C-alpha positions as CSV (number, residue, x, y, z in Angstrom):
1,M,81.1,284.6,156.6
2,N,82.1,281.2,157.5
3,Y,80.4,277.6,157.1
4,E,78.4,277.6,160.3
5,E,76.6,280.9,159.5
6,L,75.8,279.4,155.9
7,L,74.5,276.3,157.6
8,A,72.4,278.5,159.9
9,F,71.0,280.5,157.1
10,A,70.1,277.5,155.2
11,G,68.3,276.2,158.2
12,R,66.4,279.6,158.8
13,N,65.7,279.8,155.1
14,P,65.0,276.2,153.5
15,M,62.9,277.5,150.6
16,L,65.6,280.0,149.5
17,S,68.3,277.4,150.0
18,L,66.3,274.8,147.9
19,A,65.7,277.6,145.4
20,L,69.5,278.5,145.1
21,V,70.3,274.6,144.8
22,G,67.8,274.3,142.0
23,L,68.8,277.2,140.0
24,T,72.6,276.1,140.4
25,V,71.8,272.7,139.2
26,A,69.5,274.1,136.2
27,I,72.4,276.5,135.2
28,I,75.1,273.6,135.3
29,A,72.9,271.3,133.2
30,T,72.2,273.9,130.7
31,E,75.9,274.5,130.4
32,I,76.6,271.0,129.9
33,A,74.0,270.3,127.3
34,R,75.4,273.6,125.3
35,L,78.7,272.0,125.5
36,F,77.6,268.6,124.0
37,R,74.9,269.7,121.5
38,G,77.0,269.6,118.5
39,Y,76.6,273.0,116.7
40,K,77.8,276.2,117.6
41,S,75.8,279.5,118.0
42,L,77.1,282.9,116.0
43,K,76.6,286.4,116.9
44,P,75.5,288.5,114.2
45,G,78.9,290.1,113.7
46,E,80.4,286.4,113.4
47,L,77.7,285.6,110.6
48,T,78.8,288.9,109.0
49,H,82.4,287.7,108.9
50,M,81.3,284.2,107.4
51,I,78.9,285.8,104.7
52,N,81.8,288.1,103.6
53,A,84.3,285.1,103.5
54,G,82.1,283.8,101.1
55,N,82.1,280.1,102.1
56,A,79.0,279.8,104.3
57,V,75.6,278.2,103.3
58,V,73.1,280.5,105.1
59,I,69.5,278.9,105.3
60,D,66.7,280.9,106.5
61,L,63.9,278.7,108.0
62,S,61.4,281.2,108.1
63,A,58.0,281.0,106.4
64,A,58.2,282.2,102.8
65,S,56.0,285.3,103.6
66,D,58.3,286.4,106.6
67,F,61.3,285.6,104.3
68,E,60.0,288.0,101.7
69,K,59.5,290.8,104.2
70,G,63.2,290.7,104.9
71,H,66.2,288.2,105.2
72,V,69.7,288.3,105.5
73,V,71.9,288.9,102.4
74,G,72.9,285.9,100.8
75,S,70.2,283.7,102.6
76,R,68.3,281.0,101.0
77,N,64.7,280.1,102.2
78,V,63.9,276.4,103.0
79,Q,61.1,275.2,105.3
80,P,61.8,273.2,108.0
81,A,60.1,270.2,106.9
82,Q,61.9,270.2,103.6
83,L,65.4,270.5,105.0
84,T,67.1,267.2,104.9
85,P,70.6,266.4,104.2
86,A,69.7,265.3,100.9
87,H,68.4,268.8,99.9
88,K,70.0,270.5,96.9
89,L,71.5,273.4,99.0
90,L,73.0,270.9,101.2
91,A,74.2,268.0,98.8
92,S,77.6,269.2,98.5
93,A,78.0,271.4,101.6
94,K,79.0,268.8,104.4
95,Q,82.4,270.1,104.7
96,S,81.2,273.9,104.3
97,P,79.9,275.8,107.1
98,V,76.2,275.7,107.2
99,V,74.3,278.4,109.0
100,L,70.6,278.3,109.9
101,L,68.5,280.9,111.1
102,C,64.9,281.6,112.0
103,R,62.7,284.0,113.5
104,T,62.8,282.5,117.1
105,G,65.9,280.3,117.2
106,N,63.7,277.2,117.7
107,A,63.5,275.7,114.3
108,S,67.2,276.5,113.5
109,A,68.2,274.4,116.9
110,T,66.0,271.5,115.8
111,A,67.3,271.7,112.2
112,A,71.1,271.9,113.3
113,K,70.6,268.7,115.5
114,T,69.4,267.1,112.5
115,L,72.2,268.1,110.1
116,K,74.9,267.4,112.9
117,K,73.5,263.7,113.0
118,A,73.8,263.5,109.4
119,G,77.5,263.9,109.3
120,F,77.6,267.8,108.5
121,E,81.0,269.2,110.3
122,Q,80.5,272.7,110.5
123,V,76.8,273.6,111.5
124,Y,76.1,277.0,113.1
125,V,72.9,278.8,114.5
126,L,72.4,282.6,114.5
127,D,72.2,283.2,118.4
128,G,68.7,285.2,118.9
129,G,67.8,284.5,115.4
130,L,66.8,287.4,112.9
131,P,65.4,289.5,115.9
132,A,69.3,289.6,116.8
133,W,70.2,290.7,113.5
134,Q,68.1,293.5,113.3
135,A,69.0,294.3,116.9
136,A,72.6,294.6,115.8
137,D,71.4,297.1,113.2
138,L,72.4,294.9,110.3
139,P,70.6,295.2,106.7
140,L,67.9,293.1,105.6
141,V,66.9,292.3,101.9
142,K,63.3,292.3,100.8
143,G,61.8,290.1,98.1
144,R,62.7,286.6,97.3
145,G,66.4,287.0,97.4
């Protein structure tokens, strides 16, 4: 296939061509935004490694009732509205890895941006939230933890 054939295809199929250009721009914009967001995503296995190393502060932003139904070992429950850089769990953790997780990933991404702006150096979000943890067949602890 050469350049002239591609132009002929684009001329015959303008809607498909516009859709391709739109999707390409959206993918590029998403990837650029991901590179500059300031925090990193972790897979469940990477979080397990950080927990076993013992130096990560793991914060679950789920509702208290959901937290009691099941949470990651060693995580602490904090409501998103209460999570500020001055929170007692975070006061001495500016240089420590801070891992945020929630049920959907939305609350943890917002909280990660806030912590990054406040000067926290190592901020992570569990990619896929708690459902990804469960899909990886990793254990949950019930109760207040």
